[in-house]
One Martini backbone bead per residue (centre of mass of N, CA, C, O) as a GRO file, in nm:
protein
  176
    1UNK     BB    1  10.248   9.055   7.786
    2UNK     BB    2  10.213   8.869   7.483
    3UNK     BB    3   9.937   8.752   7.513
    4UNK     BB    4   9.641   8.813   7.366
    5UNK     BB    5   9.452   8.639   7.536
    6UNK     BB    6   9.535   8.747   7.817
    7UNK     BB    7   9.466   9.041   7.764
    8UNK     BB    8   9.170   8.990   7.712
    9UNK     BB    9   9.094   8.837   7.983
   10UNK     BB   10   9.246   9.084   8.167
   11UNK     BB   11   9.240   9.371   8.052
   12UNK     BB   12   9.524   9.429   7.918
   13UNK     BB   13   9.801   9.607   7.853
   14UNK     BB   14  10.061   9.670   7.679
   15UNK     BB   15  10.404   9.630   7.783
   16UNK     BB   16  10.692   9.712   7.864
   17UNK     BB   17  10.956   9.602   8.030
   18UNK     BB   18  10.979   9.849   8.212
   19UNK     BB   19  10.680   9.851   8.303
   20UNK     BB   20  10.685   9.573   8.432
   21UNK     BB   21  10.897   9.637   8.650
   22UNK     BB   22  10.739   9.863   8.787
   23UNK     BB   23  10.493   9.696   8.860
   24UNK     BB   24  10.635   9.476   9.026
   25UNK     BB   25  10.753   9.666   9.236
   26UNK     BB   26  10.483   9.779   9.337
   27UNK     BB   27  10.365   9.503   9.429
   28UNK     BB   28  10.588   9.450   9.644
   29UNK     BB   29  10.566   9.743   9.809
   30UNK     BB   30  10.271   9.767   9.836
   31UNK     BB   31  10.020   9.764  10.092
   32UNK     BB   32   9.756   9.723   9.874
   33UNK     BB   33   9.903   9.438   9.800
   34UNK     BB   34   9.852   9.092   9.701
   35UNK     BB   35  10.073   8.813   9.609
   36UNK     BB   36  10.037   8.500   9.450
   37UNK     BB   37  10.214   8.240   9.331
   38UNK     BB   38  10.158   8.001   9.081
   39UNK     BB   39  10.234   7.663   9.093
   40UNK     BB   40  10.343   7.368   8.942
   41UNK     BB   41  10.353   7.094   9.135
   42UNK     BB   42  10.421   6.866   8.941
   43UNK     BB   43  10.676   6.994   8.823
   44UNK     BB   44  10.822   7.041   9.094
   45UNK     BB   45  10.832   6.731   9.176
   46UNK     BB   46  10.948   6.604   8.897
   47UNK     BB   47  11.192   6.846   8.917
   48UNK     BB   48  11.447   6.846   9.082
   49UNK     BB   49  11.593   7.174   9.110
   50UNK     BB   50  11.398   7.351   9.006
   51UNK     BB   51  11.271   7.644   8.940
   52UNK     BB   52  11.019   7.848   9.017
   53UNK     BB   53  10.992   7.998   8.746
   54UNK     BB   54  10.946   7.725   8.573
   55UNK     BB   55  10.656   7.676   8.754
   56UNK     BB   56  10.492   7.898   8.659
   57UNK     BB   57  10.126   7.969   8.611
   58UNK     BB   58  10.063   8.230   8.802
   59UNK     BB   59   9.815   8.449   8.968
   60UNK     BB   60   9.713   8.615   9.278
   61UNK     BB   61   9.507   8.901   9.371
   62UNK     BB   62   9.500   9.172   9.620
   63UNK     BB   63   9.299   9.465   9.667
   64UNK     BB   64   9.335   9.762   9.899
   65UNK     BB   65   9.158  10.051   9.775
   66UNK     BB   66   8.916  10.106   9.984
   67UNK     BB   67   8.916  10.354  10.212
   68UNK     BB   68   8.600  10.328  10.296
   69UNK     BB   69   8.662   9.990  10.285
   70UNK     BB   70   8.871   9.771  10.464
   71UNK     BB   71   8.680   9.495  10.410
   72UNK     BB   72   8.771   9.522  10.104
   73UNK     BB   73   8.850   9.295   9.828
   74UNK     BB   74   9.017   9.269   9.526
   75UNK     BB   75   8.998   8.992   9.304
   76UNK     BB   76   9.248   8.799   9.115
   77UNK     BB   77   9.311   8.573   8.831
   78UNK     BB   78   9.597   8.394   8.667
   79UNK     BB   79   9.637   8.145   8.416
   80UNK     BB   80   9.892   8.147   8.188
   81UNK     BB   81   9.929   7.845   8.158
   82UNK     BB   82   9.760   7.649   7.948
   83UNK     BB   83   9.826   7.357   8.082
   84UNK     BB   84   9.685   7.466   8.373
   85UNK     BB   85   9.413   7.477   8.279
   86UNK     BB   86   9.133   7.320   8.426
   87UNK     BB   87   9.265   7.211   8.732
   88UNK     BB   88   9.204   7.424   8.988
   89UNK     BB   89   9.416   7.653   9.047
   90UNK     BB   90   9.236   7.904   9.064
   91UNK     BB   91   9.055   7.813   9.291
   92UNK     BB   92   9.276   7.759   9.502
   93UNK     BB   93   9.401   8.043   9.498
   94UNK     BB   94   9.149   8.201   9.583
   95UNK     BB   95   9.096   8.057   9.849
   96UNK     BB   96   9.370   8.130   9.979
   97UNK     BB   97   9.341   8.439   9.956
   98UNK     BB   98   9.080   8.463  10.115
   99UNK     BB   99   9.183   8.339  10.375
  100UNK     BB  100   9.397   8.551  10.420
  101UNK     BB  101   9.205   8.795  10.426
  102UNK     BB  102   9.037   8.696  10.670
  103UNK     BB  103   9.272   8.608  10.885
  104UNK     BB  104   9.492   8.862  10.835
  105UNK     BB  105   9.294   9.129  10.729
  106UNK     BB  106   8.970   9.130  10.788
  107UNK     BB  107   8.795   9.035  10.566
  108UNK     BB  108   8.430   9.042  10.432
  109UNK     BB  109   8.491   9.130  10.125
  110UNK     BB  110   8.448   9.046   9.772
  111UNK     BB  111   8.584   9.134   9.446
  112UNK     BB  112   8.512   9.076   9.090
  113UNK     BB  113   8.657   9.176   8.779
  114UNK     BB  114   8.513   9.072   8.464
  115UNK     BB  115   8.513   8.986   8.163
  116UNK     BB  116   8.240   8.906   7.976
  117UNK     BB  117   8.412   8.677   7.800
  118UNK     BB  118   8.506   8.524   8.082
  119UNK     BB  119   8.354   8.245   8.157
  120UNK     BB  120   8.542   8.072   8.335
  121UNK     BB  121   8.571   8.289   8.561
  122UNK     BB  122   8.277   8.332   8.626
  123UNK     BB  123   8.216   8.039   8.707
  124UNK     BB  124   8.420   8.016   8.935
  125UNK     BB  125   8.307   8.244   9.118
  126UNK     BB  126   8.024   8.123   9.143
  127UNK     BB  127   8.123   7.857   9.278
  128UNK     BB  128   8.233   8.065   9.520
  129UNK     BB  129   7.956   8.248   9.578
  130UNK     BB  130   7.937   8.458   9.379
  131UNK     BB  131   7.770   8.768   9.287
  132UNK     BB  132   7.607   8.963   9.080
  133UNK     BB  133   7.614   9.345   9.082
  134UNK     BB  134   7.747   9.422   8.792
  135UNK     BB  135   7.748   9.612   8.475
  136UNK     BB  136   7.988   9.717   8.221
  137UNK     BB  137   7.975   9.845   7.905
  138UNK     BB  138   8.229  10.015   7.891
  139UNK     BB  139   8.427   9.771   8.017
  140UNK     BB  140   8.320   9.486   7.977
  141UNK     BB  141   8.206   9.408   8.282
  142UNK     BB  142   8.186   9.218   8.576
  143UNK     BB  143   8.052   9.219   8.909
  144UNK     BB  144   8.156   9.033   9.187
  145UNK     BB  145   8.021   8.915   9.511
  146UNK     BB  146   8.139   8.850   9.857
  147UNK     BB  147   7.992   8.783  10.167
  148UNK     BB  148   8.107   8.703  10.497
  149UNK     BB  149   7.951   8.497  10.648
  150UNK     BB  150   7.959   8.257  10.871
  151UNK     BB  151   7.913   8.024  10.667
  152UNK     BB  152   8.123   8.122  10.459
  153UNK     BB  153   8.367   8.115  10.644
  154UNK     BB  154   8.350   7.817  10.715
  155UNK     BB  155   8.372   7.712  10.427
  156UNK     BB  156   8.646   7.837  10.361
  157UNK     BB  157   8.809   7.701  10.594
  158UNK     BB  158   8.750   7.413  10.494
  159UNK     BB  159   8.880   7.445  10.204
  160UNK     BB  160   9.171   7.544  10.370
  161UNK     BB  161   9.270   7.332  10.597
  162UNK     BB  162   9.535   7.218  10.430
  163UNK     BB  163   9.674   7.482  10.471
  164UNK     BB  164  10.020   7.591  10.499
  165UNK     BB  165  10.207   7.822  10.651
  166UNK     BB  166  10.513   7.951  10.518
  167UNK     BB  167  10.807   8.063  10.499
  168UNK     BB  168  10.995   8.230  10.295
  169UNK     BB  169  11.256   8.109  10.072
  170UNK     BB  170  11.510   8.240   9.956
  171UNK     BB  171  11.617   8.049   9.690
  172UNK     BB  172  11.434   7.833   9.634
  173UNK     BB  173  11.464   7.476   9.489
  174UNK     BB  174  11.280   7.304   9.688
  175UNK     BB  175  11.052   7.117   9.809
  176UNK     BB  176  10.877   7.062  10.139
   0.00000   0.00000   0.00000
């Protein structure tokens, strides 16, 4: 990730290309991570035959790393493409990942750790009913949490009722 702004917003360290490949491989293979790639749907539809890679806007990730609490997932989102920010893609991606976590993985709690200076992300998660539970001055981040009560679960499923899960088609080059 070459963007200084993205590294600051995501609290990421600069990586070599080799380190990026190792990280991507681990994310694909590890059972404790889920990643959805966020595509710019307008670009995808406007340019038939274009590659998925050229339409990538960001990603949303779910980490299942708390062995003491398998009902908890740590969620994060990054809309890397500046022209795609502020359009609701992050919100939609987080809602879809949370729905997947609830319906497919049995998650009932979500946490988001966000840099204190990343106000847009903090506002987005608060809009999605997350509440602040901790502040780390050492890491300069806030932790927000959402526990899925029955009303929260119903609200989430209503927000994502339009989403249709489809099998991934390797080498896909056109929207369906």
